C-alpha positions as a printed Julia matrix, in Angstrom:
319×3 Matrix{Float64}:
  -3.19  -39.4    40.91
  -0.94  -39.04   37.88
  -3.96  -38.32   35.68
  -5.28  -35.59   38.03
  -1.82  -34.06   38.39
  -1.5   -33.9    34.56
  -5.04  -32.45   34.26
  -4.24  -29.8    36.91
  -1.08  -28.73   35.07
  -2.87  -28.56   31.69
  -5.63  -26.35   33.14
  -3.03  -24.1    34.77
  -1.21  -23.62   31.45
  -4.45  -22.81   29.58
  -5.45  -20.27   32.25
  -1.99  -18.73   32.17
  -2.1   -18.28   28.39
  -5.6   -16.79   28.6
  -4.35  -14.22   31.11
  -1.45  -13.02   28.96
  -2.7   -10.4    26.51
  -1.91   -6.89   25.47
   0.84   -4.66   24.21
   4.45   -5.67   24.99
   6.29   -2.66   26.35
  10.08   -2.62   26.65
  12.56   -0.83   28.93
  15.88   -0.71   27.07
  17.64    1.1    29.91
  19.72   -1.96   30.95
  20.23   -1.12   34.59
  18.64    2.32   34.66
  15.5     2.77   36.71
  12.53    2.88   34.31
  10.04    5.72   34.59
   6.63    4.88   35.92
   4.1     4.36   33.13
   1.35    6.88   32.51
  -1.83    5.77   34.33
  -4.18    3.93   32.03
  -7.95    3.87   32.05
  -7.87    0.43   33.67
  -4.94    1.07   36.03
  -5.85   -1.36   38.77
  -2.93   -3.58   39.81
  -2.81   -6.75   37.78
  -1.96   -9.58   40.13
  -1.08  -11.8    37.16
   1.3    -9.27   35.52
   4.76  -10.81   35.15
   8.01   -9.85   33.48
  10.25  -11.82   31.17
  13.77  -10.94   30.06
  15.02  -11.87   26.6
  18.59  -11.7    25.34
  19.57   -9.88   22.16
  20.05  -13.26   20.5
  16.52  -14.35   21.37
  15.13  -11.05   20.08
  16.97  -11.49   16.78
  16.05  -15.16   16.42
  12.36  -14.44   17.0
  12.48  -11.41   14.65
  10.86   -9.27   17.35
  10.59   -5.73   16.03
  10.85   -2.9    18.53
   9.32    0.5    17.83
   9.01    3.8    19.69
   5.67    5.33   20.59
   5.33    8.95   19.56
   3.33   11.51   17.58
   1.67   10.18   14.46
  -0.88   10.9    11.76
  -3.95    8.7    11.3
  -5.46    8.72    7.82
  -8.92    7.72    6.71
  -8.53    6.04    3.33
 -10.45    4.31    0.57
  -8.98    1.42   -1.46
  -9.78    1.58   -5.18
  -8.98   -0.7    -8.11
  -7.71    0.91  -11.3
  -6.22    0.33  -14.73
  -3.38    2.19  -16.42
  -4.26    3.91  -19.7
  -2.21    5.99  -22.14
  -2.76    9.7   -21.69
  -5.23   10.34  -24.5
  -4.17   14.0   -24.64
  -0.64   12.89  -25.52
  -1.56   10.2   -28.07
  -1.54   10.5   -31.88
  -2.85    8.2   -34.61
  -0.77    8.38  -37.78
  -2.76    7.52  -40.93
  -1.65    7.58  -44.6
  -2.62   10.73  -46.5
  -3.46    8.69  -49.6
  -4.25    4.98  -49.99
  -1.42    2.89  -51.34
   1.04    0.06  -50.78
   3.52    0.01  -47.92
   7.0    -0.07  -49.46
   9.14    0.44  -46.34
   8.66    0.18  -42.57
  11.09    1.81  -40.16
   9.25    1.59  -36.8
   7.8    -1.26  -34.81
   5.69   -1.62  -31.68
   7.68   -0.64  -28.62
  10.12    1.61  -30.5
  10.69    5.07  -29.06
  10.68    7.73  -31.75
  11.4    11.45  -31.89
   9.26   14.01  -33.6
   9.99   13.9   -37.35
  11.42   10.36  -37.41
  10.58    8.29  -40.5
   7.98    5.62  -39.74
   7.16    4.16  -43.18
   7.07    4.84  -46.9
   3.82    4.4   -48.85
   3.42    4.33  -52.64
   0.28    6.23  -53.6
  -2.23    4.45  -55.82
  -3.15    7.77  -57.41
   0.23    9.16  -58.41
   2.3     5.97  -58.12
   4.87    8.03  -56.24
   6.11    7.3   -52.75
   5.55    9.55  -49.77
   6.75    9.31  -46.18
   4.94    8.85  -42.89
   6.78   10.69  -40.1
   6.18   10.89  -36.36
   4.22   14.04  -35.45
   5.29   13.78  -31.77
   7.98   12.11  -29.68
   6.84    8.98  -27.9
   6.49    5.2   -28.04
   4.86    3.15  -30.79
   2.04    1.33  -28.98
   0.2    -0.01  -32.04
   0.91   -0.64  -35.72
  -1.49   -1.66  -38.46
  -0.05   -2.97  -41.67
   2.95   -4.86  -42.95
   5.44   -4.52  -45.78
   3.67   -4.81  -49.14
   0.22   -4.47  -47.58
  -2.43   -2.06  -48.76
  -2.68    0.99  -46.49
  -5.88    3.01  -46.28
  -6.38    6.52  -45.02
  -9.4     5.16  -43.15
  -7.33    3.48  -40.43
  -4.17    4.54  -38.59
  -0.94    2.85  -39.59
   0.75    3.77  -36.28
  -0.33    4.9   -32.83
   2.24    6.95  -30.89
   1.86    7.73  -27.19
   3.94    9.97  -24.98
   4.14    7.72  -21.91
   5.94   10.25  -19.72
   2.47   10.74  -18.23
  -0.32    8.16  -18.04
  -3.9     8.02  -16.88
  -4.88    5.72  -14.05
  -8.64    5.16  -14.11
 -10.19    3.99  -10.84
 -13.67    2.54  -10.34
 -15.59    4.17   -7.5
 -18.76    2.42   -6.3
 -21.85    4.55   -5.81
 -21.74    4.3    -2.0
 -18.3     5.99   -2.03
 -18.85    8.63   -4.73
 -19.68   11.4    -2.24
 -16.29   10.85   -0.56
 -14.19   11.35   -3.72
 -13.28   14.81   -5.02
 -10.91   16.4    -7.52
  -7.47   17.17   -5.99
  -7.73   14.33   -3.45
  -4.37   12.6    -2.91
  -4.1     8.98   -3.97
  -1.2     6.56   -3.4
  -0.78    4.11   -6.28
   0.8     0.7    -5.73
   2.63   -0.25   -8.92
   3.22   -3.77   -7.49
   6.85   -3.67   -8.57
   8.34   -3.69   -5.09
   8.87    0.08   -5.08
   7.3     2.75   -2.92
   3.77    3.99   -3.72
   3.41    6.72   -6.34
   1.63    9.82   -5.06
  -0.79   11.54   -7.43
  -3.89   13.73   -7.42
  -7.4    12.96   -8.63
  -7.78   15.1   -11.77
 -11.25   14.08  -12.89
 -14.38   12.46  -11.5
 -16.9    11.36  -14.11
 -20.36   12.96  -13.87
 -21.93    9.77  -15.27
 -21.75    6.18  -14.11
 -21.34    2.77  -15.72
 -24.6     0.83  -15.82
 -22.81   -2.54  -15.95
 -20.58   -2.04  -12.91
 -22.7     0.54  -11.06
 -19.59    2.62  -10.53
 -18.11    5.87  -11.78
 -14.62    6.75  -12.95
 -12.06    8.76  -11.0
  -8.9     9.55  -12.94
  -5.39   10.48  -11.86
  -2.81   11.9   -14.28
   0.48   10.38  -13.16
   4.09   11.33  -13.88
   5.61    8.25  -15.53
   9.06    9.42  -16.59
  10.58    6.49  -14.7
   8.3     4.17  -16.75
   7.01    2.26  -13.73
   3.44    2.24  -15.03
   2.58    0.29  -18.17
  -0.77    0.8   -19.92
  -3.06   -2.19  -19.66
  -1.96   -3.3   -16.19
  -4.15   -3.19  -13.1
  -3.13   -1.28   -9.98
  -4.53   -0.56   -6.53
  -4.86    2.93   -5.13
  -5.27    4.23   -1.6
  -7.3     7.44   -1.62
  -6.4     9.6     1.39
  -9.61   11.21    2.62
  -8.73   12.82    5.94
  -5.81   13.12    8.35
  -5.74   13.44   12.15
  -2.61   14.19   14.18
  -2.35   12.38   17.51
   0.25   12.84   20.28
   0.92    9.1    20.76
   0.52    6.38   18.13
   1.72    2.79   17.81
   1.6     0.24   15.01
  -1.66   -1.7    14.69
   0.14   -5.04   14.42
   1.47   -4.54   17.97
  -2.05   -5.0    19.33
  -3.52   -8.29   20.46
  -7.2    -8.97   20.96
  -7.04  -12.24   22.79
  -8.55  -10.85   25.98
 -10.28   -7.46   25.7
 -10.17   -4.51   23.27
  -7.96   -2.21   25.38
  -5.46   -4.84   26.48
  -2.05   -4.59   24.83
   1.51   -5.69   25.56
   4.13   -3.22   26.75
   7.86   -3.87   27.02
  10.44   -2.38   29.43
  14.19   -2.47   28.35
  15.03   -6.11   27.75
  12.36   -6.87   30.31
   8.89   -7.28   28.87
   5.59   -7.08   30.68
   1.88   -6.89   29.89
   0.2    -3.56   30.56
  -3.22   -2.15   29.73
  -3.5     0.96   27.57
  -6.5     2.98   26.42
  -6.74    3.34   22.65
  -8.61    5.86   20.51
  -8.85    6.39   16.77
  -7.07    4.14   14.3
  -6.31    3.54   10.65
  -5.02    0.38    8.91
  -1.43    1.06   10.07
  -1.51    2.97   13.36
  -3.59    3.26   16.55
  -3.88    6.25   18.85
  -2.92    5.63   22.49
  -4.85    7.86   24.9
  -3.17    6.66   28.09
  -0.79    3.94   29.23
   2.17    4.92   27.03
   4.28    8.03   26.75
   6.24    9.66   23.95
   9.51    7.74   23.58
   8.34    4.47   25.16
   9.59    1.38   23.31
   7.2    -1.46   22.56
   7.15   -4.76   20.68
   5.65   -3.94   17.3
   5.96   -7.35   15.67
   6.08  -11.02   16.71
   5.13  -10.23   20.31
   3.53  -13.7    20.52
   7.01  -15.04   21.36
   7.11  -12.83   24.44
   3.59  -13.91   25.4
   4.67  -17.54   25.15
   7.58  -16.88   27.54
   5.27  -15.09   29.95
   2.76  -17.93   29.78
   5.5   -20.48   30.37
   6.62  -18.6    33.48
   3.09  -18.49   34.87
   2.57  -22.17   34.12
   5.79  -23.11   35.91
   4.72  -21.17   38.99
   1.31  -22.89   38.95
């Protein structure tokens, strides 16, 4: 008998957990009468629907994030991988006018120089007199060829100066996506430094492709006065292709798919319950709600599994 009683309780708990699914919707009125929810597509009474009440301490301990349903914008996007390059239109190679020996060096890689600053002094092999190499633009020394006492040739640059207040970010676009990318499209660049994405525009899409990678180049010219982007580093970009405004949207992470596609959890106040809602379009961050929620309704946007566990425990205890 003990074995069958244990088996019966285990089955009841499993069935209870399988029943609990959906979007947790919260009524934060604390004593006020909550408004009736908007009828959903599947608005038949749910005999298994139960409520659970959590204290503020439990909400904080479980890191349950509450959000408010309301108007939102869904964006179709394309993720691209890119590399930061110096802006070649703001880059200068400084080469000696005459071959000779380097007698003095004033600038090193990484130094920021102003236009006209002295970079080096070279003694000409022809006249045996020294002449100066000066910066033709303001910028940062990103490369230097030659050392003190070394022979300098007019055939190779002694210094490379780049104005890094703007940089190029070159993205690889695979052939299947080329038709979706156009000049002036907005792209959000993740600098991976913990800061917010950098918004830029696509300035150039290459008319030819790369035979090795079977991709083509899309380039953004990016304002870099804050020096967040360093040439040579890889970045990720989110190309925004289209936008759709919807009257009601919720965060995608609030959804659970452990029963059926349109089953979500709703939450009322500090009382939480499972309700069904009908969903429409979506993007990686937000989902459109067609019915079942109204503008201003509060729902559990994160860690709703804690609420589901409490609901399942209540059902199991009743069984």
